[in-house]
Jmol script that loads the backbone (N, CA, C; Angstrom):
load data "model"
ATOM      1  N   MET A   1     163.418 165.696-122.325  1.00  0.00           N
ATOM      2  CA  MET A   1     162.272 166.750-121.708  1.00  0.00           C
ATOM      3  C   MET A   1     163.117 167.883-121.200  1.00  0.00           C
ATOM      4  N   GLU A   2     163.113 169.021-120.894  1.00  0.00           N
ATOM      5  CA  GLU A   2     163.561 170.062-120.612  1.00  0.00           C
ATOM      6  C   GLU A   2     162.872 170.994-119.515  1.00  0.00           C
ATOM      7  N   ILE A   3     163.274 171.262-117.974  1.00  0.00           N
ATOM      8  CA  ILE A   3     162.342 172.065-117.594  1.00  0.00           C
ATOM      9  C   ILE A   3     163.218 173.422-117.005  1.00  0.00           C
ATOM     10  N   GLU A   4     162.253 174.254-116.968  1.00  0.00           N
ATOM     11  CA  GLU A   4     163.055 176.058-116.715  1.00  0.00           C
ATOM     12  C   GLU A   4     162.538 176.537-115.618  1.00  0.00           C
ATOM     13  N   ARG A   5     163.535 177.056-114.723  1.00  0.00           N
ATOM     14  CA  ARG A   5     162.417 177.556-113.795  1.00  0.00           C
ATOM     15  C   ARG A   5     163.799 178.567-113.059  1.00  0.00           C
ATOM     16  N   GLU A   6     162.827 179.896-112.840  1.00  0.00           N
ATOM     17  CA  GLU A   6     163.758 181.285-112.263  1.00  0.00           C
ATOM     18  C   GLU A   6     162.704 181.411-110.941  1.00  0.00           C
ATOM     19  N   ILE A   7     163.773 181.920-109.832  1.00  0.00           N
ATOM     20  CA  ILE A   7     163.468 182.397-108.720  1.00  0.00           C
ATOM     21  C   ILE A   7     163.813 183.707-108.082  1.00  0.00           C
ATOM     22  N   VAL A   8     163.405 184.536-107.536  1.00  0.00           N
ATOM     23  CA  VAL A   8     164.565 185.271-107.118  1.00  0.00           C
ATOM     24  C   VAL A   8     164.593 185.161-105.572  1.00  0.00           C
ATOM     25  N   VAL A   9     165.698 184.965-104.647  1.00  0.00           N
ATOM     26  CA  VAL A   9     166.053 184.699-103.411  1.00  0.00           C
ATOM     27  C   VAL A   9     166.729 185.573-102.926  1.00  0.00           C
ATOM     28  N   PRO A  10     165.874 186.268-101.666  1.00  0.00           N
ATOM     29  CA  PRO A  10     166.413 187.359-101.030  1.00  0.00           C
ATOM     30  C   PRO A  10     167.648 187.621-100.435  1.00  0.00           C
ATOM     31  N   GLU A  11     168.716 187.004-100.978  1.00  0.00           N
ATOM     32  CA  GLU A  11     170.149 187.111-100.525  1.00  0.00           C
ATOM     33  C   GLU A  11     170.969 187.058-101.759  1.00  0.00           C
ATOM     34  N   ALA A  12     172.438 187.554-101.349  1.00  0.00           N
ATOM     35  CA  ALA A  12     173.407 187.874-102.065  1.00  0.00           C
ATOM     36  C   ALA A  12     174.019 186.644-102.766  1.00  0.00           C
ATOM     37  N   PRO A  13     174.322 186.627-104.009  1.00  0.00           N
ATOM     38  CA  PRO A  13     174.892 185.540-104.805  1.00  0.00           C
ATOM     39  C   PRO A  13     175.902 184.576-104.040  1.00  0.00           C
ATOM     40  N   ASP A  14     176.697 185.047-103.149  1.00  0.00           N
ATOM     41  CA  ASP A  14     177.737 184.508-102.545  1.00  0.00           C
ATOM     42  C   ASP A  14     176.688 183.372-101.206  1.00  0.00           C
ATOM     43  N   GLU A  15     176.008 183.921-101.045  1.00  0.00           N
ATOM     44  CA  GLU A  15     175.018 182.978 -99.910  1.00  0.00           C
ATOM     45  C   GLU A  15     174.363 182.133-100.849  1.00  0.00           C
ATOM     46  N   VAL A  16     173.934 182.341-101.724  1.00  0.00           N
ATOM     47  CA  VAL A  16     173.454 181.298-102.282  1.00  0.00           C
ATOM     48  C   VAL A  16     174.405 180.117-103.048  1.00  0.00           C
ATOM     49  N   TRP A  17     175.336 180.763-103.813  1.00  0.00           N
ATOM     50  CA  TRP A  17     176.343 179.728-104.205  1.00  0.00           C
ATOM     51  C   TRP A  17     176.784 178.607-103.061  1.00  0.00           C
ATOM     52  N   GLU A  18     176.907 179.478-101.954  1.00  0.00           N
ATOM     53  CA  GLU A  18     177.453 178.402-100.816  1.00  0.00           C
ATOM     54  C   GLU A  18     176.126 176.970-100.635  1.00  0.00           C
ATOM     55  N   ALA A  19     175.236 177.651-100.589  1.00  0.00           N
ATOM     56  CA  ALA A  19     173.739 176.874-100.278  1.00  0.00           C
ATOM     57  C   ALA A  19     174.048 175.843-101.414  1.00  0.00           C
ATOM     58  N   LEU A  20     174.384 176.178-102.684  1.00  0.00           N
ATOM     59  CA  LEU A  20     174.532 175.337-103.747  1.00  0.00           C
ATOM     60  C   LEU A  20     175.754 174.443-103.831  1.00  0.00           C
ATOM     61  N   THR A  21     176.996 174.631-103.530  1.00  0.00           N
ATOM     62  CA  THR A  21     178.110 174.070-103.376  1.00  0.00           C
ATOM     63  C   THR A  21     178.616 173.248-102.166  1.00  0.00           C
ATOM     64  N   GLU A  22     178.147 173.984-101.027  1.00  0.00           N
ATOM     65  CA  GLU A  22     178.720 173.123 -99.734  1.00  0.00           C
ATOM     66  C   GLU A  22     177.648 172.076 -99.283  1.00  0.00           C
ATOM     67  N   SER A  23     178.370 171.272 -99.321  1.00  0.00           N
ATOM     68  CA  SER A  23     177.873 169.732 -98.572  1.00  0.00           C
ATOM     69  C   SER A  23     176.602 170.177 -97.342  1.00  0.00           C
ATOM     70  N   GLU A  24     177.223 170.852 -96.408  1.00  0.00           N
ATOM     71  CA  GLU A  24     176.257 171.103 -95.213  1.00  0.00           C
ATOM     72  C   GLU A  24     175.398 171.734 -95.633  1.00  0.00           C
ATOM     73  N   ARG A  25     175.407 172.736 -96.447  1.00  0.00           N
ATOM     74  CA  ARG A  25     174.514 173.441 -97.015  1.00  0.00           C
ATOM     75  C   ARG A  25     173.142 173.009 -97.797  1.00  0.00           C
ATOM     76  N   LEU A  26     173.549 171.768 -98.388  1.00  0.00           N
ATOM     77  CA  LEU A  26     172.805 171.289 -99.600  1.00  0.00           C
ATOM     78  C   LEU A  26     171.920 170.776 -98.742  1.00  0.00           C
ATOM     79  N   GLU A  27     172.697 169.931 -97.310  1.00  0.00           N
ATOM     80  CA  GLU A  27     171.623 168.793 -96.372  1.00  0.00           C
ATOM     81  C   GLU A  27     170.400 169.867 -95.892  1.00  0.00           C
ATOM     82  N   GLU A  28     170.674 171.357 -96.199  1.00  0.00           N
ATOM     83  CA  GLU A  28     169.490 171.904 -95.096  1.00  0.00           C
ATOM     84  C   GLU A  28     168.353 171.959 -96.004  1.00  0.00           C
ATOM     85  N   TRP A  29     168.601 171.863 -97.751  1.00  0.00           N
ATOM     86  CA  TRP A  29     167.585 172.426 -98.036  1.00  0.00           C
ATOM     87  C   TRP A  29     167.195 171.292 -99.339  1.00  0.00           C
ATOM     88  N   PHE A  30     168.430 170.559 -99.829  1.00  0.00           N
ATOM     89  CA  PHE A  30     168.038 169.575-101.097  1.00  0.00           C
ATOM     90  C   PHE A  30     168.109 168.191-100.660  1.00  0.00           C
ATOM     91  N   ALA A  31     168.971 167.411-100.130  1.00  0.00           N
ATOM     92  CA  ALA A  31     169.176 166.169 -99.632  1.00  0.00           C
ATOM     93  C   ALA A  31     169.265 165.799 -98.475  1.00  0.00           C
ATOM     94  N   SER A  32     169.058 164.953 -97.653  1.00  0.00           N
ATOM     95  CA  SER A  32     169.061 164.656 -96.262  1.00  0.00           C
ATOM     96  C   SER A  32     170.754 164.319 -96.228  1.00  0.00           C
ATOM     97  N   GLU A  33     171.233 163.572 -97.255  1.00  0.00           N
ATOM     98  CA  GLU A  33     172.932 163.505 -97.149  1.00  0.00           C
ATOM     99  C   GLU A  33     173.254 164.195 -98.517  1.00  0.00           C
ATOM    100  N   ALA A  34     174.597 164.771 -98.353  1.00  0.00           N
ATOM    101  CA  ALA A  34     174.865 165.349 -99.594  1.00  0.00           C
ATOM    102  C   ALA A  34     176.780 165.271 -99.494  1.00  0.00           C
ATOM    103  N   GLU A  35     177.170 164.635-100.685  1.00  0.00           N
ATOM    104  CA  GLU A  35     178.738 165.444-100.896  1.00  0.00           C
ATOM    105  C   GLU A  35     178.893 165.675-102.054  1.00  0.00           C
ATOM    106  N   LEU A  36     179.559 166.823-102.191  1.00  0.00           N
ATOM    107  CA  LEU A  36     179.895 167.524-103.594  1.00  0.00           C
ATOM    108  C   LEU A  36     181.203 168.148-103.454  1.00  0.00           C
ATOM    109  N   ASP A  37     181.901 167.525-104.224  1.00  0.00           N
ATOM    110  CA  ASP A  37     183.113 168.210-104.786  1.00  0.00           C
ATOM    111  C   ASP A  37     183.037 169.165-105.856  1.00  0.00           C
ATOM    112  N   ALA A  38     182.806 170.171-105.226  1.00  0.00           N
ATOM    113  CA  ALA A  38     182.371 171.320-105.935  1.00  0.00           C
ATOM    114  C   ALA A  38     183.919 172.338-106.822  1.00  0.00           C
ATOM    115  N   ARG A  39     184.159 171.278-108.059  1.00  0.00           N
ATOM    116  CA  ARG A  39     185.091 171.540-109.126  1.00  0.00           C
ATOM    117  C   ARG A  39     184.627 170.843-110.186  1.00  0.00           C
ATOM    118  N   PRO A  40     185.134 171.359-111.432  1.00  0.00           N
ATOM    119  CA  PRO A  40     184.916 170.771-112.900  1.00  0.00           C
ATOM    120  C   PRO A  40     185.564 169.411-112.643  1.00  0.00           C
ATOM    121  N   GLY A  41     184.875 168.558-112.849  1.00  0.00           N
ATOM    122  CA  GLY A  41     185.316 166.914-113.005  1.00  0.00           C
ATOM    123  C   GLY A  41     185.055 166.473-111.367  1.00  0.00           C
ATOM    124  N   GLY A  42     184.866 167.134-110.683  1.00  0.00           N
ATOM    125  CA  GLY A  42     184.259 166.382-109.020  1.00  0.00           C
ATOM    126  C   GLY A  42     183.021 165.736-109.145  1.00  0.00           C
ATOM    127  N   GLU A  43     182.855 165.301-108.037  1.00  0.00           N
ATOM    128  CA  GLU A  43     181.717 163.949-108.009  1.00  0.00           C
ATOM    129  C   GLU A  43     180.533 164.701-106.947  1.00  0.00           C
ATOM    130  N   GLY A  44     179.706 164.215-107.341  1.00  0.00           N
ATOM    131  CA  GLY A  44     178.574 164.569-106.092  1.00  0.00           C
ATOM    132  C   GLY A  44     177.453 163.126-105.853  1.00  0.00           C
ATOM    133  N   VAL A  45     177.403 163.211-104.764  1.00  0.00           N
ATOM    134  CA  VAL A  45     176.369 161.736-104.552  1.00  0.00           C
ATOM    135  C   VAL A  45     175.129 162.763-103.171  1.00  0.00           C
ATOM    136  N   PHE A  46     174.186 162.355-103.868  1.00  0.00           N
ATOM    137  CA  PHE A  46     172.926 163.260-103.007  1.00  0.00           C
ATOM    138  C   PHE A  46     171.930 162.057-102.597  1.00  0.00           C
ATOM    139  N   ARG A  47     171.547 161.893-101.401  1.00  0.00           N
ATOM    140  CA  ARG A  47     170.668 160.736-100.917  1.00  0.00           C
ATOM    141  C   ARG A  47     169.686 161.283 -99.920  1.00  0.00           C
ATOM    142  N   TRP A  48     168.420 160.993-100.285  1.00  0.00           N
ATOM    143  CA  TRP A  48     167.202 161.032 -99.347  1.00  0.00           C
ATOM    144  C   TRP A  48     167.045 160.163 -98.431  1.00  0.00           C
ATOM    145  N   GLY A  49     165.948 160.543 -97.656  1.00  0.00           N
ATOM    146  CA  GLY A  49     165.233 159.463 -96.614  1.00  0.00           C
ATOM    147  C   GLY A  49     164.818 158.512 -96.918  1.00  0.00           C
ATOM    148  N   ASP A  50     164.291 158.517 -97.793  1.00  0.00           N
ATOM    149  CA  ASP A  50     163.618 157.134 -98.587  1.00  0.00           C
ATOM    150  C   ASP A  50     164.187 156.409 -99.347  1.00  0.00           C
ATOM    151  N   GLY A  51     165.793 156.630 -99.307  1.00  0.00           N
ATOM    152  CA  GLY A  51     166.730 155.654 -99.785  1.00  0.00           C
ATOM    153  C   GLY A  51     167.151 155.890-101.372  1.00  0.00           C
ATOM    154  N   ASP A  52     166.437 156.683-101.838  1.00  0.00           N
ATOM    155  CA  ASP A  52     166.461 157.441-102.982  1.00  0.00           C
ATOM    156  C   ASP A  52     168.013 158.004-103.308  1.00  0.00           C
ATOM    157  N   GLU A  53     169.044 157.712-103.983  1.00  0.00           N
ATOM    158  CA  GLU A  53     170.268 158.397-104.302  1.00  0.00           C
ATOM    159  C   GLU A  53     170.574 158.556-105.840  1.00  0.00           C
ATOM    160  N   ARG A  54     171.080 159.861-105.909  1.00  0.00           N
ATOM    161  CA  ARG A  54     171.621 160.542-107.115  1.00  0.00           C
ATOM    162  C   ARG A  54     172.854 160.869-107.030  1.00  0.00           C
ATOM    163  N   ARG A  55     173.648 160.471-108.172  1.00  0.00           N
ATOM    164  CA  ARG A  55     174.779 160.748-108.403  1.00  0.00           C
ATOM    165  C   ARG A  55     175.210 161.582-109.602  1.00  0.00           C
ATOM    166  N   ALA A  56     176.568 162.781-109.369  1.00  0.00           N
ATOM    167  CA  ALA A  56     176.443 163.614-110.390  1.00  0.00           C
ATOM    168  C   ALA A  56     178.247 163.802-110.293  1.00  0.00           C
ATOM    169  N   VAL A  57     178.419 164.285-111.602  1.00  0.00           N
ATOM    170  CA  VAL A  57     179.550 164.880-112.203  1.00  0.00           C
ATOM    171  C   VAL A  57     179.727 166.400-112.482  1.00  0.00           C
ATOM    172  N   VAL A  58     180.380 167.698-111.869  1.00  0.00           N
ATOM    173  CA  VAL A  58     180.192 168.563-112.248  1.00  0.00           C
ATOM    174  C   VAL A  58     181.043 168.719-113.534  1.00  0.00           C
ATOM    175  N   ARG A  59     180.344 169.259-114.630  1.00  0.00           N
ATOM    176  CA  ARG A  59     180.852 169.547-115.784  1.00  0.00           C
ATOM    177  C   ARG A  59     181.272 171.106-115.898  1.00  0.00           C
ATOM    178  N   GLU A  60     180.429 171.858-115.617  1.00  0.00           N
ATOM    179  CA  GLU A  60     180.962 173.295-115.414  1.00  0.00           C
ATOM    180  C   GLU A  60     181.308 174.101-114.077  1.00  0.00           C
ATOM    181  N   LEU A  61     181.911 174.845-113.925  1.00  0.00           N
ATOM    182  CA  LEU A  61     181.839 175.878-112.659  1.00  0.00           C
ATOM    183  C   LEU A  61     182.315 177.114-112.602  1.00  0.00           C
ATOM    184  N   GLU A  62     181.585 177.980-112.671  1.00  0.00           N
ATOM    185  CA  GLU A  62     182.173 179.391-112.646  1.00  0.00           C
ATOM    186  C   GLU A  62     181.630 180.075-111.338  1.00  0.00           C
ATOM    187  N   GLU A  63     182.672 180.329-110.280  1.00  0.00           N
ATOM    188  CA  GLU A  63     182.306 180.154-108.757  1.00  0.00           C
ATOM    189  C   GLU A  63     181.358 181.609-108.848  1.00  0.00           C
ATOM    190  N   ALA A  64     179.996 181.565-108.352  1.00  0.00           N
ATOM    191  CA  ALA A  64     179.131 182.285-107.353  1.00  0.00           C
ATOM    192  C   ALA A  64     178.366 182.869-109.045  1.00  0.00           C
ATOM    193  N   GLU A  65     178.338 182.027-110.258  1.00  0.00           N
ATOM    194  CA  GLU A  65     177.592 182.495-111.366  1.00  0.00           C
ATOM    195  C   GLU A  65     176.835 181.189-111.936  1.00  0.00           C
ATOM    196  N   ARG A  66     178.022 180.142-112.336  1.00  0.00           N
ATOM    197  CA  ARG A  66     176.948 179.079-112.772  1.00  0.00           C
ATOM    198  C   ARG A  66     177.666 177.493-112.337  1.00  0.00           C
ATOM    199  N   LEU A  67     176.504 176.568-112.580  1.00  0.00           N
ATOM    200  CA  LEU A  67     177.090 175.423-111.758  1.00  0.00           C
ATOM    201  C   LEU A  67     176.642 174.338-112.737  1.00  0.00           C
ATOM    202  N   VAL A  68     177.054 173.617-113.176  1.00  0.00           N
ATOM    203  CA  VAL A  68     176.126 172.171-114.373  1.00  0.00           C
ATOM    204  C   VAL A  68     176.871 170.983-114.028  1.00  0.00           C
ATOM    205  N   LEU A  69     175.808 170.435-113.477  1.00  0.00           N
ATOM    206  CA  LEU A  69     176.120 168.794-113.170  1.00  0.00           C
ATOM    207  C   LEU A  69     175.097 167.977-114.107  1.00  0.00           C
ATOM    208  N   ASP A  70     176.150 166.979-114.473  1.00  0.00           N
ATOM    209  CA  ASP A  70     175.637 165.911-115.363  1.00  0.00           C
ATOM    210  C   ASP A  70     175.204 164.389-114.368  1.00  0.00           C
ATOM    211  N   TRP A  71     173.941 164.426-114.199  1.00  0.00           N
ATOM    212  CA  TRP A  71     173.375 163.304-113.781  1.00  0.00           C
ATOM    213  C   TRP A  71     173.664 161.846-114.257  1.00  0.00           C
ATOM    214  N   ASP A  72     173.716 160.775-113.182  1.00  0.00           N
ATOM    215  CA  ASP A  72     174.012 159.534-113.608  1.00  0.00           C
ATOM    216  C   ASP A  72     173.500 159.084-114.215  1.00  0.00           C
ATOM    217  N   ASP A  73     172.390 159.274-114.787  1.00  0.00           N
ATOM    218  CA  ASP A  73     171.019 159.024-115.241  1.00  0.00           C
ATOM    219  C   ASP A  73     170.932 159.564-116.638  1.00  0.00           C
ATOM    220  N   GLY A  74     171.865 160.237-117.076  1.00  0.00           N
ATOM    221  CA  GLY A  74     172.316 160.779-118.662  1.00  0.00           C
ATOM    222  C   GLY A  74     171.463 162.267-118.609  1.00  0.00           C
ATOM    223  N   GLY A  75     170.819 163.022-117.497  1.00  0.00           N
ATOM    224  CA  GLY A  75     170.400 164.049-117.489  1.00  0.00           C
ATOM    225  C   GLY A  75     171.270 165.010-117.172  1.00  0.00           C
ATOM    226  N   SER A  76     170.814 166.177-116.982  1.00  0.00           N
ATOM    227  CA  SER A  76     171.559 167.570-116.228  1.00  0.00           C
ATOM    228  C   SER A  76     170.939 168.455-115.949  1.00  0.00           C
ATOM    229  N   VAL A  77     171.740 169.077-114.850  1.00  0.00           N
ATOM    230  CA  VAL A  77     171.340 170.636-114.430  1.00  0.00           C
ATOM    231  C   VAL A  77     172.157 171.753-114.390  1.00  0.00           C
ATOM    232  N   ALA A  78     171.703 172.559-114.956  1.00  0.00           N
ATOM    233  CA  ALA A  78     172.466 173.935-115.074  1.00  0.00           C
ATOM    234  C   ALA A  78     171.904 175.231-114.020  1.00  0.00           C
ATOM    235  N   ILE A  79     172.481 175.587-112.944  1.00  0.00           N
ATOM    236  CA  ILE A  79     172.145 176.720-112.632  1.00  0.00           C
ATOM    237  C   ILE A  79     172.890 177.893-112.557  1.00  0.00           C
ATOM    238  N   GLU A  80     172.183 178.805-112.800  1.00  0.00           N
ATOM    239  CA  GLU A  80     172.944 179.950-113.016  1.00  0.00           C
ATOM    240  C   GLU A  80     172.495 181.179-111.848  1.00  0.00           C
ATOM    241  N   LEU A  81     173.427 182.220-111.432  1.00  0.00           N
ATOM    242  CA  LEU A  81     172.780 183.138-110.601  1.00  0.00           C
ATOM    243  C   LEU A  81     173.135 184.132-111.132  1.00  0.00           C
ATOM    244  N   GLU A  82     172.280 185.348-110.551  1.00  0.00           N
ATOM    245  CA  GLU A  82     172.548 186.879-111.012  1.00  0.00           C
ATOM    246  C   GLU A  82     172.411 187.444-110.090  1.00  0.00           C
ATOM    247  N   MET A  83     172.800 188.673-109.854  1.00  0.00           N
ATOM    248  CA  MET A  83     172.456 189.662-108.854  1.00  0.00           C
ATOM    249  C   MET A  83     171.326 190.557-109.499  1.00  0.00           C
ATOM    250  N   VAL A  84     170.496 190.850-108.728  1.00  0.00           N
ATOM    251  CA  VAL A  84     169.341 191.507-108.781  1.00  0.00           C
ATOM    252  C   VAL A  84     169.050 192.473-107.813  1.00  0.00           C
ATOM    253  N   GLU A  85     168.473 193.494-108.005  1.00  0.00           N
ATOM    254  CA  GLU A  85     168.088 194.026-107.110  1.00  0.00           C
ATOM    255  C   GLU A  85     167.412 193.350-105.418  1.00  0.00           C
ATOM    256  N   ALA A  86     166.368 192.696-105.718  1.00  0.00           N
ATOM    257  CA  ALA A  86     165.608 192.052-104.726  1.00  0.00           C
ATOM    258  C   ALA A  86     166.656 190.948-104.109  1.00  0.00           C
ATOM    259  N   GLY A  87     167.856 190.829-104.837  1.00  0.00           N
ATOM    260  CA  GLY A  87     168.541 189.411-104.258  1.00  0.00           C
ATOM    261  C   GLY A  87     169.783 188.925-105.352  1.00  0.00           C
ATOM    262  N   THR A  88     169.343 187.474-105.545  1.00  0.00           N
ATOM    263  CA  THR A  88     169.614 186.894-106.642  1.00  0.00           C
ATOM    264  C   THR A  88     168.611 186.005-107.412  1.00  0.00           C
ATOM    265  N   LEU A  89     168.935 186.286-108.687  1.00  0.00           N
ATOM    266  CA  LEU A  89     167.942 185.616-109.538  1.00  0.00           C
ATOM    267  C   LEU A  89     168.837 184.027-109.644  1.00  0.00           C
ATOM    268  N   VAL A  90     168.203 182.930-109.478  1.00  0.00           N
ATOM    269  CA  VAL A  90     168.613 181.755-109.694  1.00  0.00           C
ATOM    270  C   VAL A  90     167.752 181.154-110.781  1.00  0.00           C
ATOM    271  N   ARG A  91     168.216 181.077-111.881  1.00  0.00           N
ATOM    272  CA  ARG A  91     167.779 180.134-113.115  1.00  0.00           C
ATOM    273  C   ARG A  91     168.146 178.644-113.266  1.00  0.00           C
ATOM    274  N   VAL A  92     167.237 177.762-113.399  1.00  0.00           N
ATOM    275  CA  VAL A  92     167.584 176.203-113.170  1.00  0.00           C
ATOM    276  C   VAL A  92     167.230 175.608-114.221  1.00  0.00           C
ATOM    277  N   VAL A  93     167.941 175.026-115.280  1.00  0.00           N
ATOM    278  CA  VAL A  93     167.536 174.380-116.254  1.00  0.00           C
ATOM    279  C   VAL A  93     167.868 172.863-116.202  1.00  0.00           C
ATOM    280  N   GLU A  94     166.918 171.831-115.995  1.00  0.00           N
ATOM    281  CA  GLU A  94     167.302 170.422-116.075  1.00  0.00           C
ATOM    282  C   GLU A  94     166.781 170.082-116.769  1.00  0.00           C
ATOM    283  N   SER A  95     167.369 168.775-117.588  1.00  0.00           N
ATOM    284  CA  SER A  95     166.839 168.244-118.434  1.00  0.00           C
ATOM    285  C   SER A  95     167.019 166.625-118.166  1.00  0.00           C
ATOM    286  N   ALA A  96     166.133 165.815-118.700  1.00  0.00           N
ATOM    287  CA  ALA A  96     166.355 164.484-118.725  1.00  0.00           C
ATOM    288  C   ALA A  96     165.929 163.790-119.961  1.00  0.00           C
ATOM    289  N   PRO A  97     166.805 162.535-120.039  1.00  0.00           N
ATOM    290  CA  PRO A  97     166.242 161.556-121.054  1.00  0.00           C
ATOM    291  C   PRO A  97     165.125 161.140-121.398  1.00  0.00           C
ATOM    292  N   ASP A  98     164.669 160.536-120.090  1.00  0.00           N
ATOM    293  CA  ASP A  98     163.107 159.779-119.558  1.00  0.00           C
ATOM    294  C   ASP A  98     162.292 160.962-119.245  1.00  0.00           C
ATOM    295  N   PHE A  99     160.853 160.741-119.759  1.00  0.00           N
ATOM    296  CA  PHE A  99     159.739 161.326-119.197  1.00  0.00           C
ATOM    297  C   PHE A  99     159.466 161.282-117.795  1.00  0.00           C
ATOM    298  N   ALA A 100     159.290 160.165-117.221  1.00  0.00           N
ATOM    299  CA  ALA A 100     158.779 160.112-115.451  1.00  0.00           C
ATOM    300  C   ALA A 100     160.210 161.191-114.705  1.00  0.00           C
ATOM    301  N   PRO A 101     161.533 160.866-114.926  1.00  0.00           N
ATOM    302  CA  PRO A 101     162.274 161.553-113.995  1.00  0.00           C
ATOM    303  C   PRO A 101     161.947 163.245-114.634  1.00  0.00           C
ATOM    304  N   ALA A 102     161.810 163.554-115.715  1.00  0.00           N
ATOM    305  CA  ALA A 102     161.374 164.908-115.786  1.00  0.00           C
ATOM    306  C   ALA A 102     160.027 165.484-114.918  1.00  0.00           C
ATOM    307  N   LEU A 103     158.994 164.243-114.917  1.00  0.00           N
ATOM    308  CA  LEU A 103     158.035 164.885-114.396  1.00  0.00           C
ATOM    309  C   LEU A 103     158.030 164.736-112.900  1.00  0.00           C
ATOM    310  N   GLU A 104     159.151 164.247-112.243  1.00  0.00           N
ATOM    311  CA  GLU A 104     159.283 164.460-110.908  1.00  0.00           C
ATOM    312  C   GLU A 104     160.168 165.320-110.748  1.00  0.00           C
ATOM    313  N   MET A 105     160.913 165.964-111.295  1.00  0.00           N
ATOM    314  CA  MET A 105     161.507 167.327-111.392  1.00  0.00           C
ATOM    315  C   MET A 105     160.795 168.527-111.353  1.00  0.00           C
ATOM    316  N   ARG A 106     159.582 168.372-112.329  1.00  0.00           N
ATOM    317  CA  ARG A 106     158.981 169.311-112.390  1.00  0.00           C
ATOM    318  C   ARG A 106     157.819 169.787-110.991  1.00  0.00           C
ATOM    319  N   ALA A 107     157.714 168.530-110.604  1.00  0.00           N
ATOM    320  CA  ALA A 107     157.063 168.444-109.092  1.00  0.00           C
ATOM    321  C   ALA A 107     157.851 169.052-108.039  1.00  0.00           C
ATOM    322  N   LEU A 108     159.456 169.010-108.103  1.00  0.00           N
ATOM    323  CA  LEU A 108     160.098 169.342-107.070  1.00  0.00           C
ATOM    324  C   LEU A 108     160.539 170.729-107.211  1.00  0.00           C
ATOM    325  N   SER A 109     160.342 171.077-108.302  1.00  0.00           N
ATOM    326  CA  SER A 109     160.600 172.668-108.922  1.00  0.00           C
ATOM    327  C   SER A 109     159.343 173.096-108.185  1.00  0.00           C
ATOM    328  N   LEU A 110     158.035 172.626-108.258  1.00  0.00           N
ATOM    329  CA  LEU A 110     157.381 173.368-107.820  1.00  0.00           C
ATOM    330  C   LEU A 110     156.980 173.697-106.285  1.00  0.00           C
ATOM    331  N   GLU A 111     157.903 172.873-105.556  1.00  0.00           N
ATOM    332  CA  GLU A 111     158.274 173.049-104.146  1.00  0.00           C
ATOM    333  C   GLU A 111     159.193 174.279-103.725  1.00  0.00           C
ATOM    334  N   ALA A 112     160.147 174.381-104.764  1.00  0.00           N
ATOM    335  CA  ALA A 112     161.395 175.334-104.439  1.00  0.00           C
ATOM    336  C   ALA A 112     161.098 176.533-103.930  1.00  0.00           C
ATOM    337  N   PRO A 113     160.277 177.153-104.171  1.00  0.00           N
ATOM    338  CA  PRO A 113     159.817 178.372-103.290  1.00  0.00           C
ATOM    339  C   PRO A 113     159.989 178.172-102.025  1.00  0.00           C
ATOM    340  N   ALA A 114     159.414 177.064-101.282  1.00  0.00           N
ATOM    341  CA  ALA A 114     159.386 176.745 -99.828  1.00  0.00           C
ATOM    342  C   ALA A 114     160.908 176.560 -99.294  1.00  0.00           C
ATOM    343  N   ALA A 115     161.029 175.679-100.262  1.00  0.00           N
ATOM    344  CA  ALA A 115     163.017 175.169-100.075  1.00  0.00           C
ATOM    345  C   ALA A 115     163.632 176.528-100.124  1.00  0.00           C
ATOM    346  N   TRP A 116     163.771 177.322-100.733  1.00  0.00           N
ATOM    347  CA  TRP A 116     164.644 178.640-101.100  1.00  0.00           C
ATOM    348  C   TRP A 116     163.856 179.802 -99.596  1.00  0.00           C
ATOM    349  N   THR A 117     162.981 179.969 -99.231  1.00  0.00           N
ATOM    350  CA  THR A 117     162.317 180.380 -98.275  1.00  0.00           C
ATOM    351  C   THR A 117     162.819 179.941 -96.843  1.00  0.00           C
ATOM    352  N   ALA A 118     163.206 178.804 -96.714  1.00  0.00           N
ATOM    353  CA  ALA A 118     163.662 178.057 -95.711  1.00  0.00           C
ATOM    354  C   ALA A 118     164.971 178.305 -95.514  1.00  0.00           C
ATOM    355  N   LEU A 119     166.068 178.290 -96.592  1.00  0.00           N
ATOM    356  CA  LEU A 119     167.321 178.433 -96.978  1.00  0.00           C
ATOM    357  C   LEU A 119     167.593 179.892 -96.441  1.00  0.00           C
ATOM    358  N   ALA A 120     166.980 180.747 -97.087  1.00  0.00           N
ATOM    359  CA  ALA A 120     166.691 182.400 -96.429  1.00  0.00           C
ATOM    360  C   ALA A 120     166.895 182.403 -94.903  1.00  0.00           C
ATOM    361  N   ALA A 121     165.954 181.821 -94.532  1.00  0.00           N
ATOM    362  CA  ALA A 121     166.009 181.882 -92.869  1.00  0.00           C
ATOM    363  C   ALA A 121     166.821 181.253 -92.072  1.00  0.00           C
ATOM    364  N   ALA A 122     167.516 180.150 -92.633  1.00  0.00           N
ATOM    365  CA  ALA A 122     168.753 179.430 -92.400  1.00  0.00           C
ATOM    366  C   ALA A 122     170.089 180.162 -92.032  1.00  0.00           C
TER     367      ALA A 122
END
end "model"
wireframe off; spacefill off
backbone 0.3
color backbone group
């Protein structure tokens, strides 16, 4: 299953890129604890307060433009940034081999606008 979402964040692409690739910034909006080695082949570990943990490997990275992570469950997420007049268009395409995780990702994507608003205010 594949889920696609687009949102315009009222920040410059460099600022959004930092929020996607710097561990401290990821902890502001994505996970309770985040470790990401933001380079091709780099690994990431994301932990949430409920004890959930996900691991990923960076498959692709084009500075301030594109980040692709392969999740340990066989899924992946591709995040692309594009400068637009109102800030940065963020396009996220996430795929999952199982139906249940994809539904969970869809629920999280519905919460994305609030998370990005908090990110912009940080």
